[in-house]
C-alpha beads as a LAMMPS data file, in Angstrom:
LAMMPS data file: protein, C-alpha beads

309 atoms
308 bonds

1 atom types
1 bond types

-500.0 500.0 xlo xhi
-500.0 500.0 ylo yhi
-500.0 500.0 zlo zhi

Masses

1 110.0

Atoms # bond

1 1 1 -440.134 307.639 404.839
2 1 1 -438.022 304.444 404.828
3 1 1 -435.903 303.756 407.925
4 1 1 -432.617 305.604 407.760
5 1 1 -429.338 303.851 408.441
6 1 1 -426.038 305.654 409.440
7 1 1 -423.068 305.178 407.274
8 1 1 -420.231 303.463 409.280
9 1 1 -416.635 304.145 409.189
10 1 1 -416.095 306.486 406.161
11 1 1 -412.328 306.058 406.800
12 1 1 -412.559 302.304 405.970
13 1 1 -413.290 303.035 402.310
14 1 1 -409.677 303.007 401.142
15 1 1 -409.503 301.536 397.635
16 1 1 -407.201 299.053 396.072
17 1 1 -407.454 297.785 392.425
18 1 1 -407.739 293.965 392.105
19 1 1 -405.351 291.715 390.365
20 1 1 -405.309 291.159 386.499
21 1 1 -407.088 288.391 385.081
22 1 1 -405.311 285.029 384.471
23 1 1 -406.450 281.809 382.780
24 1 1 -406.909 278.501 384.608
25 1 1 -409.367 275.660 384.606
26 1 1 -411.677 274.215 387.301
27 1 1 -411.762 276.259 390.722
28 1 1 -408.764 278.123 389.770
29 1 1 -410.548 279.234 386.618
30 1 1 -413.508 280.464 388.809
31 1 1 -411.113 282.574 390.873
32 1 1 -409.568 283.863 387.758
33 1 1 -413.005 284.848 386.389
34 1 1 -413.832 286.936 389.482
35 1 1 -410.536 289.034 388.764
36 1 1 -412.211 290.196 385.393
37 1 1 -414.503 292.367 387.394
38 1 1 -413.258 295.706 388.823
39 1 1 -413.611 295.784 392.531
40 1 1 -412.395 297.989 395.304
41 1 1 -411.387 296.973 398.828
42 1 1 -413.804 298.734 401.298
43 1 1 -412.783 297.363 404.472
44 1 1 -410.090 294.854 405.640
45 1 1 -411.298 293.676 408.927
46 1 1 -408.348 291.877 410.397
47 1 1 -404.667 291.429 409.806
48 1 1 -403.732 289.270 407.786
49 1 1 -407.091 289.709 405.753
50 1 1 -409.400 286.956 407.236
51 1 1 -412.584 288.967 406.363
52 1 1 -412.659 291.516 403.498
53 1 1 -415.667 293.747 402.146
54 1 1 -415.200 294.767 398.354
55 1 1 -417.437 296.793 396.192
56 1 1 -417.744 295.845 392.572
57 1 1 -417.662 298.894 390.224
58 1 1 -418.996 300.253 386.943
59 1 1 -422.337 298.689 385.928
60 1 1 -422.126 296.425 389.041
61 1 1 -421.837 299.317 391.427
62 1 1 -424.226 298.354 394.284
63 1 1 -422.819 294.740 394.546
64 1 1 -420.863 294.016 397.576
65 1 1 -418.715 291.121 398.322
66 1 1 -417.987 289.569 401.731
67 1 1 -414.907 287.320 401.402
68 1 1 -413.627 284.836 403.845
69 1 1 -409.808 284.229 403.523
70 1 1 -408.163 282.188 406.120
71 1 1 -406.510 279.454 404.223
72 1 1 -404.307 277.923 406.805
73 1 1 -407.357 277.007 408.868
74 1 1 -409.897 276.388 406.052
75 1 1 -411.741 279.494 407.186
76 1 1 -412.417 278.233 410.536
77 1 1 -413.964 280.792 412.641
78 1 1 -411.839 281.882 415.629
79 1 1 -411.937 284.971 417.723
80 1 1 -410.203 287.213 415.224
81 1 1 -412.300 286.083 412.256
82 1 1 -415.439 286.531 414.271
83 1 1 -414.400 289.990 415.107
84 1 1 -413.920 290.479 411.325
85 1 1 -417.351 289.206 410.626
86 1 1 -418.952 291.567 413.169
87 1 1 -417.095 294.533 411.482
88 1 1 -418.069 293.527 408.106
89 1 1 -421.839 293.110 408.843
90 1 1 -421.741 296.456 410.682
91 1 1 -420.277 298.091 407.850
92 1 1 -422.534 296.685 405.216
93 1 1 -425.632 297.481 407.366
94 1 1 -424.613 301.094 407.325
95 1 1 -423.468 301.364 403.686
96 1 1 -426.534 302.936 401.892
97 1 1 -424.972 302.399 398.406
98 1 1 -425.163 298.450 398.817
99 1 1 -428.021 296.845 397.065
100 1 1 -427.062 293.219 397.386
101 1 1 -424.213 291.152 399.150
102 1 1 -422.330 288.085 397.916
103 1 1 -420.691 285.961 400.525
104 1 1 -417.983 283.737 399.286
105 1 1 -414.436 282.107 400.053
106 1 1 -411.191 282.957 398.695
107 1 1 -409.939 279.623 399.685
108 1 1 -410.220 276.789 396.975
109 1 1 -412.464 273.816 397.946
110 1 1 -413.824 275.184 401.154
111 1 1 -416.351 277.662 402.347
112 1 1 -415.966 277.448 406.062
113 1 1 -414.824 274.601 408.197
114 1 1 -416.824 275.843 411.133
115 1 1 -415.555 277.057 414.608
116 1 1 -411.917 276.834 415.115
117 1 1 -411.669 273.725 417.478
118 1 1 -407.987 274.065 418.247
119 1 1 -408.747 277.612 419.621
120 1 1 -411.901 276.325 421.432
121 1 1 -409.846 273.694 423.462
122 1 1 -408.060 276.647 425.213
123 1 1 -411.275 278.296 426.298
124 1 1 -413.152 277.807 429.520
125 1 1 -416.906 277.295 429.554
126 1 1 -417.647 280.911 430.014
127 1 1 -415.460 281.937 427.105
128 1 1 -417.120 279.177 424.916
129 1 1 -420.369 280.708 426.055
130 1 1 -419.495 284.190 425.142
131 1 1 -418.051 283.211 421.758
132 1 1 -420.949 281.148 420.690
133 1 1 -423.585 283.850 421.906
134 1 1 -421.562 286.382 419.815
135 1 1 -421.388 284.130 416.790
136 1 1 -425.158 283.386 417.117
137 1 1 -425.844 287.358 417.220
138 1 1 -423.590 287.938 414.465
139 1 1 -425.282 285.582 412.148
140 1 1 -428.725 286.989 413.204
141 1 1 -427.398 290.489 412.284
142 1 1 -426.339 289.017 408.796
143 1 1 -429.717 287.341 408.490
144 1 1 -431.486 290.798 409.199
145 1 1 -429.503 293.065 406.862
146 1 1 -431.817 295.121 405.073
147 1 1 -430.295 294.160 401.730
148 1 1 -430.570 290.672 399.950
149 1 1 -427.621 288.202 400.667
150 1 1 -426.243 285.514 398.650
151 1 1 -424.057 282.613 399.775
152 1 1 -421.773 281.143 397.237
153 1 1 -420.613 277.697 398.510
154 1 1 -417.949 275.711 396.616
155 1 1 -416.509 272.939 398.934
156 1 1 -417.001 272.368 402.587
157 1 1 -419.619 274.423 404.771
158 1 1 -419.534 272.699 408.156
159 1 1 -420.923 273.406 411.439
160 1 1 -420.623 277.381 411.945
161 1 1 -419.985 277.509 408.078
162 1 1 -423.276 275.953 407.372
163 1 1 -424.993 278.170 410.020
164 1 1 -423.512 281.256 408.265
165 1 1 -425.006 279.964 404.982
166 1 1 -428.462 279.265 406.688
167 1 1 -428.450 283.069 407.682
168 1 1 -428.362 284.119 404.031
169 1 1 -431.290 284.850 401.819
170 1 1 -430.237 282.754 398.869
171 1 1 -427.892 279.868 398.609
172 1 1 -425.936 278.650 395.449
173 1 1 -423.407 275.897 395.449
174 1 1 -421.173 273.942 393.336
175 1 1 -421.722 270.186 393.009
176 1 1 -418.334 269.689 395.085
177 1 1 -420.177 271.386 398.090
178 1 1 -420.551 269.582 401.434
179 1 1 -422.868 270.480 404.153
180 1 1 -423.040 269.292 407.897
181 1 1 -423.884 270.150 411.242
182 1 1 -421.646 267.622 413.132
183 1 1 -422.026 269.202 416.549
184 1 1 -423.515 266.316 418.120
185 1 1 -420.578 264.248 417.522
186 1 1 -418.825 266.545 419.766
187 1 1 -421.437 266.293 422.498
188 1 1 -422.910 269.728 421.556
189 1 1 -425.621 271.124 419.432
190 1 1 -425.447 273.802 416.744
191 1 1 -425.575 277.004 418.679
192 1 1 -425.291 279.771 416.124
193 1 1 -428.974 279.449 414.737
194 1 1 -428.707 275.989 413.092
195 1 1 -431.393 274.235 415.208
196 1 1 -433.851 277.046 414.345
197 1 1 -432.987 278.048 410.769
198 1 1 -432.528 274.609 409.100
199 1 1 -436.119 273.201 410.077
200 1 1 -437.537 276.375 408.793
201 1 1 -435.768 275.642 405.363
202 1 1 -435.948 271.943 405.104
203 1 1 -438.826 270.817 407.334
204 1 1 -438.567 269.625 411.077
205 1 1 -438.244 265.946 410.283
206 1 1 -435.369 266.255 407.653
207 1 1 -433.509 268.944 409.987
208 1 1 -433.905 266.606 412.908
209 1 1 -432.215 263.712 410.967
210 1 1 -429.438 265.951 409.753
211 1 1 -428.761 267.360 413.305
212 1 1 -429.025 264.249 415.353
213 1 1 -426.849 262.230 412.987
214 1 1 -424.338 264.921 411.695
215 1 1 -424.734 263.427 408.413
216 1 1 -422.932 265.165 405.425
217 1 1 -424.816 265.931 402.280
218 1 1 -423.476 267.039 398.933
219 1 1 -424.708 269.737 396.656
220 1 1 -427.272 267.825 394.711
221 1 1 -428.916 266.579 397.901
222 1 1 -428.862 270.107 399.197
223 1 1 -430.720 271.431 396.185
224 1 1 -433.248 268.562 396.181
225 1 1 -434.268 269.294 399.799
226 1 1 -434.599 273.015 399.319
227 1 1 -431.350 273.880 401.380
228 1 1 -429.906 275.796 398.272
229 1 1 -431.600 277.234 395.233
230 1 1 -429.103 275.994 392.556
231 1 1 -426.361 273.369 392.362
232 1 1 -423.859 274.135 389.496
233 1 1 -420.832 272.200 388.089
234 1 1 -417.707 272.893 390.122
235 1 1 -416.349 276.460 389.688
236 1 1 -419.655 277.839 388.267
237 1 1 -421.601 278.827 391.458
238 1 1 -419.894 282.227 391.529
239 1 1 -420.900 283.264 388.182
240 1 1 -424.633 282.170 388.944
241 1 1 -424.485 284.111 392.037
242 1 1 -423.431 287.207 390.143
243 1 1 -425.938 286.712 387.603
244 1 1 -428.581 286.737 390.366
245 1 1 -426.934 289.633 392.138
246 1 1 -426.896 291.736 389.084
247 1 1 -430.677 291.058 388.588
248 1 1 -431.359 292.093 391.835
249 1 1 -429.009 295.189 391.677
250 1 1 -431.022 296.500 388.818
251 1 1 -434.386 296.513 390.668
252 1 1 -435.590 299.152 392.880
253 1 1 -433.385 298.986 395.953
254 1 1 -435.917 300.306 398.293
255 1 1 -438.379 297.655 396.987
256 1 1 -435.837 294.836 397.568
257 1 1 -435.390 296.127 401.090
258 1 1 -439.047 296.205 401.957
259 1 1 -439.667 292.894 399.980
260 1 1 -437.118 291.321 402.385
261 1 1 -438.462 292.957 405.636
262 1 1 -442.164 291.742 404.679
263 1 1 -441.175 288.169 403.941
264 1 1 -438.711 287.829 406.989
265 1 1 -441.013 289.418 409.433
266 1 1 -444.182 288.032 408.032
267 1 1 -443.112 284.551 408.232
268 1 1 -442.807 284.806 412.035
269 1 1 -446.473 285.977 412.538
270 1 1 -449.871 284.649 411.778
271 1 1 -451.447 285.544 408.479
272 1 1 -453.665 288.758 409.442
273 1 1 -450.630 290.237 411.036
274 1 1 -448.468 289.376 408.151
275 1 1 -450.736 291.115 405.482
276 1 1 -450.817 293.975 407.745
277 1 1 -447.061 294.120 407.645
278 1 1 -447.065 293.809 403.805
279 1 1 -449.499 296.791 403.811
280 1 1 -447.150 298.841 405.831
281 1 1 -444.128 297.987 403.669
282 1 1 -445.976 298.750 400.599
283 1 1 -447.009 302.160 401.896
284 1 1 -443.595 303.082 402.742
285 1 1 -442.819 303.003 399.030
286 1 1 -445.797 304.892 397.604
287 1 1 -444.122 308.313 398.039
288 1 1 -440.699 307.430 396.804
289 1 1 -438.837 308.906 393.745
290 1 1 -438.184 305.282 392.593
291 1 1 -441.827 304.317 392.375
292 1 1 -442.554 307.484 390.156
293 1 1 -439.192 306.504 387.993
294 1 1 -440.578 303.105 387.394
295 1 1 -443.815 304.064 386.147
296 1 1 -441.980 306.673 383.825
297 1 1 -439.640 304.128 382.659
298 1 1 -442.440 301.667 381.766
299 1 1 -444.410 304.271 379.995
300 1 1 -441.360 305.586 378.050
301 1 1 -440.271 301.889 377.219
302 1 1 -436.813 302.359 378.725
303 1 1 -434.749 300.971 381.679
304 1 1 -435.451 302.770 384.902
305 1 1 -432.686 304.645 386.793
306 1 1 -433.245 304.027 390.367
307 1 1 -431.586 306.375 393.064
308 1 1 -432.849 304.683 396.290
309 1 1 -435.026 307.605 397.411

Bonds

1 1 1 2
2 1 2 3
3 1 3 4
4 1 4 5
5 1 5 6
6 1 6 7
7 1 7 8
8 1 8 9
9 1 9 10
10 1 10 11
11 1 11 12
12 1 12 13
13 1 13 14
14 1 14 15
15 1 15 16
16 1 16 17
17 1 17 18
18 1 18 19
19 1 19 20
20 1 20 21
21 1 21 22
22 1 22 23
23 1 23 24
24 1 24 25
25 1 25 26
26 1 26 27
27 1 27 28
28 1 28 29
29 1 29 30
30 1 30 31
31 1 31 32
32 1 32 33
33 1 33 34
34 1 34 35
35 1 35 36
36 1 36 37
37 1 37 38
38 1 38 39
39 1 39 40
40 1 40 41
41 1 41 42
42 1 42 43
43 1 43 44
44 1 44 45
45 1 45 46
46 1 46 47
47 1 47 48
48 1 48 49
49 1 49 50
50 1 50 51
51 1 51 52
52 1 52 53
53 1 53 54
54 1 54 55
55 1 55 56
56 1 56 57
57 1 57 58
58 1 58 59
59 1 59 60
60 1 60 61
61 1 61 62
62 1 62 63
63 1 63 64
64 1 64 65
65 1 65 66
66 1 66 67
67 1 67 68
68 1 68 69
69 1 69 70
70 1 70 71
71 1 71 72
72 1 72 73
73 1 73 74
74 1 74 75
75 1 75 76
76 1 76 77
77 1 77 78
78 1 78 79
79 1 79 80
80 1 80 81
81 1 81 82
82 1 82 83
83 1 83 84
84 1 84 85
85 1 85 86
86 1 86 87
87 1 87 88
88 1 88 89
89 1 89 90
90 1 90 91
91 1 91 92
92 1 92 93
93 1 93 94
94 1 94 95
95 1 95 96
96 1 96 97
97 1 97 98
98 1 98 99
99 1 99 100
100 1 100 101
101 1 101 102
102 1 102 103
103 1 103 104
104 1 104 105
105 1 105 106
106 1 106 107
107 1 107 108
108 1 108 109
109 1 109 110
110 1 110 111
111 1 111 112
112 1 112 113
113 1 113 114
114 1 114 115
115 1 115 116
116 1 116 117
117 1 117 118
118 1 118 119
119 1 119 120
120 1 120 121
121 1 121 122
122 1 122 123
123 1 123 124
124 1 124 125
125 1 125 126
126 1 126 127
127 1 127 128
128 1 128 129
129 1 129 130
130 1 130 131
131 1 131 132
132 1 132 133
133 1 133 134
134 1 134 135
135 1 135 136
136 1 136 137
137 1 137 138
138 1 138 139
139 1 139 140
140 1 140 141
141 1 141 142
142 1 142 143
143 1 143 144
144 1 144 145
145 1 145 146
146 1 146 147
147 1 147 148
148 1 148 149
149 1 149 150
150 1 150 151
151 1 151 152
152 1 152 153
153 1 153 154
154 1 154 155
155 1 155 156
156 1 156 157
157 1 157 158
158 1 158 159
159 1 159 160
160 1 160 161
161 1 161 162
162 1 162 163
163 1 163 164
164 1 164 165
165 1 165 166
166 1 166 167
167 1 167 168
168 1 168 169
169 1 169 170
170 1 170 171
171 1 171 172
172 1 172 173
173 1 173 174
174 1 174 175
175 1 175 176
176 1 176 177
177 1 177 178
178 1 178 179
179 1 179 180
180 1 180 181
181 1 181 182
182 1 182 183
183 1 183 184
184 1 184 185
185 1 185 186
186 1 186 187
187 1 187 188
188 1 188 189
189 1 189 190
190 1 190 191
191 1 191 192
192 1 192 193
193 1 193 194
194 1 194 195
195 1 195 196
196 1 196 197
197 1 197 198
198 1 198 199
199 1 199 200
200 1 200 201
201 1 201 202
202 1 202 203
203 1 203 204
204 1 204 205
205 1 205 206
206 1 206 207
207 1 207 208
208 1 208 209
209 1 209 210
210 1 210 211
211 1 211 212
212 1 212 213
213 1 213 214
214 1 214 215
215 1 215 216
216 1 216 217
217 1 217 218
218 1 218 219
219 1 219 220
220 1 220 221
221 1 221 222
222 1 222 223
223 1 223 224
224 1 224 225
225 1 225 226
226 1 226 227
227 1 227 228
228 1 228 229
229 1 229 230
230 1 230 231
231 1 231 232
232 1 232 233
233 1 233 234
234 1 234 235
235 1 235 236
236 1 236 237
237 1 237 238
238 1 238 239
239 1 239 240
240 1 240 241
241 1 241 242
242 1 242 243
243 1 243 244
244 1 244 245
245 1 245 246
246 1 246 247
247 1 247 248
248 1 248 249
249 1 249 250
250 1 250 251
251 1 251 252
252 1 252 253
253 1 253 254
254 1 254 255
255 1 255 256
256 1 256 257
257 1 257 258
258 1 258 259
259 1 259 260
260 1 260 261
261 1 261 262
262 1 262 263
263 1 263 264
264 1 264 265
265 1 265 266
266 1 266 267
267 1 267 268
268 1 268 269
269 1 269 270
270 1 270 271
271 1 271 272
272 1 272 273
273 1 273 274
274 1 274 275
275 1 275 276
276 1 276 277
277 1 277 278
278 1 278 279
279 1 279 280
280 1 280 281
281 1 281 282
282 1 282 283
283 1 283 284
284 1 284 285
285 1 285 286
286 1 286 287
287 1 287 288
288 1 288 289
289 1 289 290
290 1 290 291
291 1 291 292
292 1 292 293
293 1 293 294
294 1 294 295
295 1 295 296
296 1 296 297
297 1 297 298
298 1 298 299
299 1 299 300
300 1 300 301
301 1 301 302
302 1 302 303
303 1 303 304
304 1 304 305
305 1 305 306
306 1 306 307
307 1 307 308
308 1 308 309
């Protein structure tokens, strides 16, 4: 049997329909396009809504969105927003109906400006340590979510914002995206996973140069070095992410979970142990209803209907 997960906070699933579609151009057009899809607010983590979790519906049921929405601070991560991120990740981790997660910003031209440095100035060293340790563990929990995660980056992803992006499985950006780990300019280092995840993605030498200098790179540079999978014209990253999310959503949900586990855990061990892990993950799928449904659908030349069992 696959590892079971407890559903967290049923009382949080209070629905609210989204706004009606409008027509604009550029980034506003992208936000308008998002309103074309029916979604329900599952969890509002802070007041005002700095972090929200919404579930798409109808044929997109199974796609969950985690949205950052702190426009007055360019989505800078302060104590309240960090609490919101923690609760959002915990909720998604326990939601058995989620098949894929999209992480995006509701704020035009910015994904996340990083840590809230104005708030940081009021913290003593022990408070800073606790905050950074909590941020690191939150991003680790995001990285180890059982379902695939897709980061949608339009605009700036700086410091902790870039570290959040690095913790996702797939990254898709617009040409206006900007990435940087500027911490050395503040006499610190990236402390929420940046020094470890970036070199695993782009290689040790490139990661060192980016971290040592704090150099900012754009979307096209990011895709050329393998930091992101796709770089689209401004305003089109969300729709590309949705396309990929839909493709994942139609696959066997247990299979995508096991594939993610096999890849993530296998990358951290030597090959013999990694292949043994792959065998274990495969065996967990052998006696599932979904595997039999996949075979039946193939034989009958129809689309499979997976139940996640």
